[in-house]
N, C-alpha and C positions, 0 to 999 in steps of 0.2 A: 452297150448300145444294141438295140433290137430293131432290125429293119422290118417294116410291115406296110401293108396296104392302108389306104385312107379308111376303108371300110373296117379293117381290123382295129385301127386306132379309135375310130368313132365308137365301136362296140365296147372297147375298154373304158372309154370315158363314160359311156352310158351305164356300164356295170358299176363303176366307181360312184356315180351319182345315186344309183339305186341303193348301194350298200350304205352310203352316208345318210340318205334321206329316209330310207324305209327300214333297213335292217338295224342300223345303230339305235334309233329310237325304240325299236322292239326289244333290243338287248337291254337297254337302260330300264325299260318298263318291267322286264322279267326280273331284273335285280331288285328293283323297288318293291315289286310284289313279294319276292322271296324274303326280303328284309323285313317286311311287315308281319311276317309269320313268327317273329320272335327270336329266340336265342340263336345268334349267328354261329356260335362255336359248334353246334350240332345240327346245323341246317344244310343238308346235302343239296337241297334245291338252290340255295343261295350260292354254294360253291360251284355247282354246275352252271348257273347263270353267269357267274364271274368268269369261269373258264370259257364259256361260249363267247362272251364279250371279248376276251383276250384273243381268241382265234379270229374273230371278226376284225378287230383292230389290226392284227398282223396281216390279214388278207388285204385290208384297205391300204396299209403302208406299202406292201409289196406292189399293189396295183399302181399306187402313186409313183413309185420308183420306176416301174416299167413304162408308164406314160411319160415321165420326165426324160427317160433315156431313149424314147422311141424316135426313130428316124423314118419318116414316111417316104416310101419309094415313089418316085415320079414315073408312073407307068408309061407315059409318053416317051420317055427316054430309053426304055428297055427295047431289046432286040430278041427275036426268036431264033437267032443264029446258033445259040448254044444254051444249054440248060443253066438257069439262074433262078434267083428268088422271083416269085410271081409268074413263073412259066408253067404251063401244063405239058407234061411229058407223056407221050404214048410210047410204050415199049413192049418187047416180047422177051419172055424168059426162055432162053435158048435150051434149057434142060427139058422143058415140057411143052414148049410153044404156047404157053399161056400168055394172053394179052392183058396188059394192065395200063392204067393211066393214073398219074398223080399230079397234083399241083403243089409246087414247092412254096411253102409259106413260112412265116415266123412261128416261133414256138407257141405264142399265144393264140395263133389262128388255126393251129393244127386240129384236124377233125377227120379221123380215118373214114367215118361213115360218109363224109362228103368228098372223100378222095383227096384230102389236103394233108400233106405230111410236113413235119417240121424240117427246116433246113439243117437242123442239127442231127437228124437221124442218119445212121450209116448208109441207107439207100440214097438219100438226098445228097449226102457228101460224096458218094461214089459217082453220082450222076452230074454233079456240077461241072460246068465248062465242056461237057461232051456235046458233040454235034450229031445231027441225023446220020444214021448209018454206022456210027461208032458203037463198040461193045464195051460196056462197063463191067469190070469184074469187081464184085462187092463182097466183102467179108461180112457175114452175118453170124449170129450165134451157132447156127446149125451147119456152117461151112461157108463155101463161096458160091455165089450165083453170078451168072452171066446174063446181062440184060442188054438187048440191042435197042438203040434209040430209033423209033420208027417215025416220030413226028414231035415237033416242038411248037407250041403256040403260046401267045400271051394270055394270061389268065383274065 
């Protein structure tokens, strides 16, 4: 089961529709075009088109599974008392006083450029259930970092 926002869910559904209505017909057309070029036993274009179609179908099936297992979080029932999914956390790295802010989201909504990290990352896991003023000690590949929670808001 994957918890996510309504926006994240809607984006997944839109992506699935695009893959099924636009990309799937393109893949079928590429196979048909390659098939028309003759001997299939030595047709690398045909093999590549079939492989691309297999990857597309795999992606579609995974997306369908994610959508089927999705649990949309009711944002109105969330609280900013502690860090949880769909909260924005402002914090300070106590080693270098660097300020940072992340929004904790589902795996499918994660986008580091937008400051959204997956709830499954070590940093998010270390921050969960912490309150403003608390210090989270988080093990990362390069060691342990200490992050002080400065503010929590609803995303």
